[in-house]
C-alpha positions as CSV (number, residue, x, y, z in Angstrom):
1,M,-9.2,-5.1,-7.6
2,R,-7.3,-7.1,-10.2
3,P,-8.2,-6.6,-13.9
4,A,-9.3,-10.2,-13.9
5,D,-12.1,-9.3,-11.4
6,L,-13.2,-6.2,-13.5
7,P,-15.3,-5.7,-16.5
8,I,-12.1,-5.6,-18.8
9,L,-12.1,-7.9,-21.8
10,A,-9.2,-8.3,-24.1
11,I,-9.8,-9.0,-27.8
12,G,-6.7,-10.8,-28.7
13,G,-5.1,-12.2,-31.9
14,A,-2.2,-12.1,-34.3
15,H,-1.6,-9.3,-36.8
16,D,-4.6,-8.9,-39.4
17,A,-6.7,-11.3,-37.3
18,G,-9.5,-8.7,-37.5
19,K,-9.5,-7.2,-34.0
20,T,-10.1,-3.6,-34.9
21,T,-12.9,-4.7,-37.2
22,L,-14.6,-6.6,-34.6
23,L,-14.3,-3.8,-32.1
24,E,-15.7,-1.3,-34.7
25,A,-18.8,-3.5,-34.8
26,L,-18.9,-4.4,-31.0
27,V,-18.6,-0.9,-29.4
28,P,-21.8,0.5,-31.0
29,M,-23.7,-2.6,-29.8
30,A,-22.5,-2.0,-26.2
31,A,-23.2,1.7,-26.4
32,A,-26.7,1.0,-27.6
33,R,-27.3,-0.8,-24.3
34,G,-26.2,2.5,-22.6
35,L,-22.8,1.2,-21.5
36,A,-19.9,3.7,-21.2
37,V,-17.1,1.9,-23.3
38,A,-13.3,2.5,-23.3
39,V,-11.0,1.0,-25.8
40,V,-7.3,0.5,-25.1
41,K,-5.2,-0.3,-28.0
42,S,-1.6,-1.8,-27.8
43,A,0.7,-0.5,-30.6
44,G,4.3,-0.5,-31.6
45,S,7.0,1.8,-30.3
46,R,5.8,4.9,-32.0
47,I,2.2,6.0,-32.0
48,E,1.1,8.7,-34.4
49,V,-1.4,10.9,-32.7
50,D,-0.4,14.4,-33.6
51,R,1.2,16.3,-36.4
52,P,4.6,18.0,-36.2
53,G,4.3,21.6,-35.6
54,K,1.1,21.7,-33.8
55,D,1.1,23.3,-30.3
56,S,0.5,20.1,-28.7
57,D,3.2,18.2,-30.5
58,R,5.8,21.1,-29.7
59,L,4.8,20.9,-26.0
60,F,5.2,17.1,-26.1
61,R,8.6,17.2,-27.7
62,A,9.6,20.0,-25.2
63,G,9.3,17.3,-22.4
64,A,5.6,17.5,-21.1
65,D,2.9,15.0,-21.0
66,V,0.0,16.6,-23.1
67,F,-3.8,16.8,-22.3
68,V,-5.9,18.2,-25.1
69,R,-9.4,19.0,-24.4
70,G,-11.9,20.2,-26.8
71,K,-15.8,20.6,-26.9
72,A,-16.2,17.5,-29.0
73,E,-13.3,15.4,-28.3
74,G,-9.9,15.2,-26.5
75,F,-6.7,13.2,-26.2
76,V,-3.8,12.4,-23.9
77,R,-0.2,12.0,-25.0
78,T,2.1,10.6,-22.4
79,R,5.6,9.0,-22.2
80,P,5.8,5.3,-21.1
81,A,6.3,4.6,-17.5
82,E,9.5,3.0,-16.3
83,E,7.6,0.1,-14.9
84,D,4.8,-1.9,-16.4
85,R,1.6,-0.3,-15.2
86,T,-0.8,-2.2,-17.4
87,A,-2.7,-3.5,-14.6
88,S,-3.1,-0.5,-12.5
89,D,-4.0,1.6,-15.6
90,L,-6.6,-0.8,-16.7
91,A,-8.0,-0.8,-13.1
92,A,-8.3,2.9,-13.0
93,L,-10.2,3.0,-16.3
94,A,-12.6,0.4,-15.0
95,R,-13.4,3.1,-12.3
96,L,-14.8,5.4,-15.1
97,Y,-16.4,3.0,-17.6
98,D,-18.8,0.2,-17.7
99,L,-16.8,-1.8,-19.9
100,V,-13.0,-1.6,-21.0
101,L,-12.1,-3.4,-24.2
102,L,-8.4,-4.1,-24.8
103,E,-7.0,-4.8,-28.2
104,C,-3.7,-6.8,-28.0
105,R,-1.4,-9.3,-29.5
106,S,0.1,-10.6,-26.2
107,P,-1.4,-12.0,-23.0
108,M,-3.1,-9.6,-20.7
109,P,-4.2,-9.8,-17.0
110,C,-7.8,-10.2,-17.8
111,A,-10.3,-12.5,-19.7
112,T,-9.7,-12.7,-23.5
113,V,-11.6,-13.5,-26.7
114,W,-9.0,-14.8,-29.1
115,L,-9.5,-14.2,-32.8
116,L,-8.0,-16.9,-34.9
117,G,-5.8,-15.8,-37.7
118,E,-4.7,-17.5,-41.0
119,G,-3.6,-21.1,-40.2
120,E,-4.6,-20.9,-36.6
121,S,-6.9,-23.6,-35.0
122,E,-6.4,-22.6,-31.4
123,P,-5.1,-19.8,-29.4
124,P,-1.4,-19.9,-28.3
125,A,-0.8,-21.6,-24.8
126,E,0.4,-18.3,-23.5
127,A,-2.9,-16.5,-24.4
128,G,-4.1,-16.7,-20.7
129,D,-7.8,-17.0,-19.7
130,V,-9.4,-17.4,-22.9
131,L,-13.3,-17.4,-23.0
132,A,-13.6,-18.3,-26.7
133,A,-11.4,-18.7,-29.7
134,L,-13.3,-17.6,-32.8
135,P,-12.4,-18.3,-36.5
136,R,-13.1,-15.4,-39.1
137,G,-16.7,-15.0,-40.0
138,P,-19.5,-12.4,-40.1
139,E,-21.0,-13.6,-37.0
140,R,-18.0,-12.8,-34.9
141,A,-19.3,-9.6,-33.5
142,E,-22.8,-11.1,-32.6
143,T,-21.0,-14.1,-30.8
144,V,-18.8,-11.8,-28.7
145,Y,-21.7,-9.6,-27.9
146,G,-23.5,-12.7,-26.6
147,I,-20.4,-13.7,-24.5
148,L,-20.5,-10.2,-23.1
149,G,-24.2,-10.5,-22.2
150,R,-23.2,-13.5,-20.0
151,W,-19.9,-12.4,-18.6
152,L,-20.5,-8.7,-18.0
153,P,-23.2,-9.2,-15.3
154,E,-21.0,-11.7,-13.5
155,Q,-18.1,-9.2,-13.4
156,W,-20.1,-6.4,-12.2
157,L,-21.0,-8.5,-9.1
158,R,-17.5,-9.3,-8.1
159,A,-17.0,-6.1,-6.0
160,P,-17.4,-7.0,-2.3
161,V,-20.4,-5.6,-0.6
162,Y,-19.8,-3.4,2.5
163,G,-22.2,-1.6,4.9
164,C,-21.9,1.9,6.0
165,V,-24.0,3.3,8.9
166,L,-23.9,7.2,9.3
167,I,-24.1,8.7,12.8
168,G,-23.5,12.1,14.0
169,G,-25.3,15.5,14.4
170,R,-26.6,17.0,17.7
171,S,-30.1,15.7,17.4
172,T,-31.5,18.5,19.5
173,R,-35.2,17.7,18.7
174,M,-34.9,14.1,19.9
175,G,-33.1,15.0,23.2
176,A,-30.5,12.4,22.6
177,P,-28.2,11.1,19.7
178,K,-30.5,9.4,17.4
179,H,-28.5,6.4,17.1
180,L,-28.7,5.5,20.7
181,L,-32.4,5.7,20.8
182,R,-34.2,2.5,21.4
183,S,-37.0,0.4,20.0
184,A,-37.9,-3.2,20.5
185,G,-35.1,-3.5,23.1
186,R,-32.2,-2.3,21.0
187,T,-30.6,0.8,20.0
188,W,-31.2,2.0,16.5
189,I,-27.5,1.7,15.7
190,E,-27.5,-1.9,16.7
191,R,-30.6,-2.7,14.7
192,A,-28.9,-1.0,11.6
193,V,-25.6,-2.9,12.0
194,A,-27.5,-6.0,12.4
195,A,-29.4,-5.6,9.1
196,M,-26.3,-4.5,7.3
197,S,-24.4,-7.5,8.6
198,R,-27.0,-9.9,6.9
199,V,-26.2,-8.6,3.5
200,S,-22.6,-7.3,3.7
201,R,-19.1,-8.6,4.1
202,R,-18.1,-5.8,6.5
203,V,-19.9,-3.0,8.4
204,A,-18.4,0.3,9.2
205,V,-20.1,3.1,11.4
206,V,-19.0,6.4,10.3
207,G,-19.1,9.6,12.1
208,A,-18.6,10.8,15.8
209,G,-20.5,9.5,18.6
210,E,-20.5,7.0,21.5
211,L,-21.5,3.4,20.5
212,P,-23.2,0.8,22.8
213,D,-21.0,-1.9,24.4
214,A,-22.5,-4.5,22.0
215,L,-20.8,-2.8,19.1
216,A,-17.4,-2.5,20.7
217,G,-15.7,-4.3,17.9
218,V,-17.4,-2.7,14.9
219,T,-15.1,-0.7,12.4
220,R,-15.3,3.0,13.1
221,L,-14.4,5.7,10.6
222,P,-14.3,9.5,11.1
223,D,-15.9,11.9,8.6
224,V,-13.5,13.2,5.9
225,P,-12.3,16.9,6.7
226,D,-13.1,18.2,3.1
227,A,-16.8,17.7,2.9
228,E,-19.8,18.4,4.9
229,G,-22.8,16.6,6.3
230,P,-23.6,13.0,5.3
231,M,-21.4,13.5,2.2
232,A,-18.3,13.6,4.6
233,G,-19.4,10.1,5.9
234,I,-20.1,8.4,2.5
235,L,-16.9,9.7,1.3
236,A,-15.1,8.4,4.2
237,A,-16.3,5.0,3.6
238,M,-15.7,5.0,-0.1
239,R,-12.0,6.2,0.5
240,W,-11.3,3.6,2.9
241,A,-12.5,0.7,0.8
242,P,-12.5,2.1,-2.7
243,W,-13.3,-1.2,-4.5
244,A,-16.3,-2.1,-2.6
245,T,-20.0,-1.7,-3.4
246,W,-21.4,0.3,-0.5
247,L,-24.8,0.1,1.1
248,V,-25.3,3.3,3.0
249,A,-28.0,3.9,5.6
250,A,-28.5,6.9,8.0
251,C,-28.9,6.0,11.7
252,D,-32.4,7.4,11.9
253,L,-34.2,4.6,10.0
254,P,-35.9,2.6,12.8
255,N,-37.6,0.3,10.2
256,L,-34.4,-0.4,8.3
257,S,-34.5,-4.0,7.2
258,A,-32.2,-6.5,5.5
259,E,-35.1,-7.1,3.0
260,A,-34.7,-3.5,1.9
261,L,-31.0,-3.8,1.6
262,E,-31.4,-6.9,-0.4
263,W,-33.7,-5.1,-2.8
264,L,-31.1,-2.4,-3.1
265,L,-28.4,-5.0,-4.1
266,A,-30.7,-6.4,-6.5
267,T,-30.7,-3.2,-8.5
268,R,-26.9,-3.7,-9.4
269,A,-26.5,-3.9,-13.1
270,A,-23.8,-3.2,-15.6
271,G,-24.2,0.5,-16.2
272,V,-25.7,1.4,-12.8
273,W,-23.2,3.3,-10.6
274,A,-25.6,3.9,-7.7
275,T,-29.2,3.5,-6.7
276,V,-31.0,6.4,-4.8
277,P,-34.5,5.4,-4.4
278,L,-37.4,7.8,-5.5
279,L,-39.8,8.0,-2.7
280,A,-43.5,8.5,-3.1
281,G,-45.1,12.0,-2.9
282,A,-42.9,15.2,-2.8
283,R,-40.0,13.5,-0.9
284,G,-37.7,13.0,-4.0
285,V,-34.8,10.6,-3.9
286,E,-33.3,9.3,-0.7
287,P,-29.5,8.9,-0.8
288,L,-29.1,7.9,2.7
289,L,-30.6,4.5,2.3
290,A,-29.0,3.7,-1.0
291,H,-26.3,1.7,-2.9
292,Y,-23.1,3.1,-4.3
293,D,-21.0,1.2,-6.7
294,F,-17.3,2.0,-6.4
295,R,-17.6,3.9,-9.7
296,A,-19.9,6.4,-7.9
297,G,-16.9,7.6,-6.0
298,A,-15.9,9.7,-8.9
299,I,-19.3,11.4,-9.0
300,L,-19.2,12.1,-5.3
301,E,-15.6,13.4,-5.3
302,R,-16.6,15.8,-8.1
303,L,-19.6,17.2,-6.3
304,A,-17.5,17.5,-3.0
305,A,-14.7,19.5,-5.1
306,D,-17.4,21.8,-6.3
307,G,-18.7,22.4,-2.9
308,R,-21.9,20.6,-3.6
309,F,-22.3,18.4,-0.4
310,A,-25.8,17.3,-0.9
311,P,-25.7,13.4,-1.6
312,S,-29.0,13.7,-3.4
313,L,-27.3,15.5,-6.4
314,V,-25.9,12.1,-7.5
315,A,-29.3,11.5,-9.0
316,E,-28.3,14.2,-11.6
317,H,-25.7,11.8,-13.1
318,P,-27.0,9.6,-15.9
319,K,-25.4,6.4,-14.6
320,V,-27.5,6.7,-11.2
321,A,-30.9,4.8,-11.1
322,A,-33.8,6.2,-9.0
323,P,-36.4,3.4,-8.9
324,A,-39.3,3.3,-6.4
325,P,-39.1,0.9,-3.7
326,P,-41.8,-1.8,-3.6
327,S,-44.6,-0.7,-1.2
328,H,-44.1,-3.4,1.4
329,L,-40.4,-2.1,1.8
330,A,-41.1,1.6,1.7
331,P,-41.3,1.9,5.5
332,A,-37.5,1.2,5.6
333,W,-36.9,4.6,4.1
334,D,-39.0,6.5,6.9
335,N,-36.7,8.7,8.8
336,V,-37.2,10.3,12.2
337,N,-36.3,13.8,13.1
338,A,-38.6,14.5,16.0
339,P,-40.3,12.3,18.6
340,G,-43.7,12.7,16.9
341,D,-42.3,11.3,13.6
342,Y,-41.7,7.9,15.2
343,N,-45.5,7.6,16.4
344,T,-46.6,8.3,12.8
345,I,-44.2,6.1,10.7
346,S,-43.5,3.2,12.7
347,P,-45.4,-0.1,11.8
348,Q,-44.5,-1.3,15.1
349,R,-46.3,1.7,16.7
350,R,-49.3,1.0,14.8
351,R,-49.4,-2.7,15.8
352,D,-48.6,-2.0,19.3
353,R,-49.7,1.3,21.0
354,R,-47.5,0.6,23.9
355,E,-44.2,1.0,21.9
356,R,-42.3,3.9,22.8
357,I,-38.8,5.4,22.2
358,E,-36.9,4.9,25.4
């Protein structure tokens, strides 16, 4: 995605316009909302981040880029790239933070709040997409915070919504692949794809298995080889479209509805990287009818790299929400692992005793 479509906001202005002072006031306000904030500062040709004689300085001068990590803080010292990588670097940061603030004097490829300096009445013509031009004054930080309150939710929702339906597994207890079981005249996979198609731009079926002829044109993705179970399917989808907001559903949810998916989408908000609903009783969170923002990709990749392939572990991350679904939508999260399960959970079964799994 372009920086203009991400929660990246430049604070621009001439030298001594008060950019750093504003950021000093703004960052704690955003952090108090639970937002993870990164600040990128443009500087001159030389940046003083280290002291001569320190080990890190010696290694940098020897020719290495240096990454210093401590218990309380760290820093990265790199050489400039041969080409301008501003846009890609900013986008990479937006995958790891809720909000990226950029202090600059020149135009940047993102929305900008311009701070008017001495003698300025308006921003320069080349300033780019200026949301507001602010004169000096004690209310600057509150004004920009108000702008953020309106602008940030809009930026957060710019990611396209894609749907992922997971299939696979031997399904020995059901006697047939679960995604090909039928109810109300259609296979479960057809019902899931239809529900996903109502709320998402594109739907992908992930995993191995035969599909009915009605889904001949649907996007198919294989599981990734470096993960196991449903995690392999979720990662396959997120690697295929790494800037999408993903709705993920397992194929064994015969009561999956577009209304339940819409509820998941309604939980999207700045600072929420995934929504794994907390189900009633002792069932815990359900990661296989859930929402994953593209930022959740980093959480899943770390889990997989550590050999922790249970998607429910994403709930350990502070950026992951686990609300309870409304009671009238809760049946959408009922999964079927054995023929008797469907008799118990299906609202259709309760309404019509003749309904059966064909």
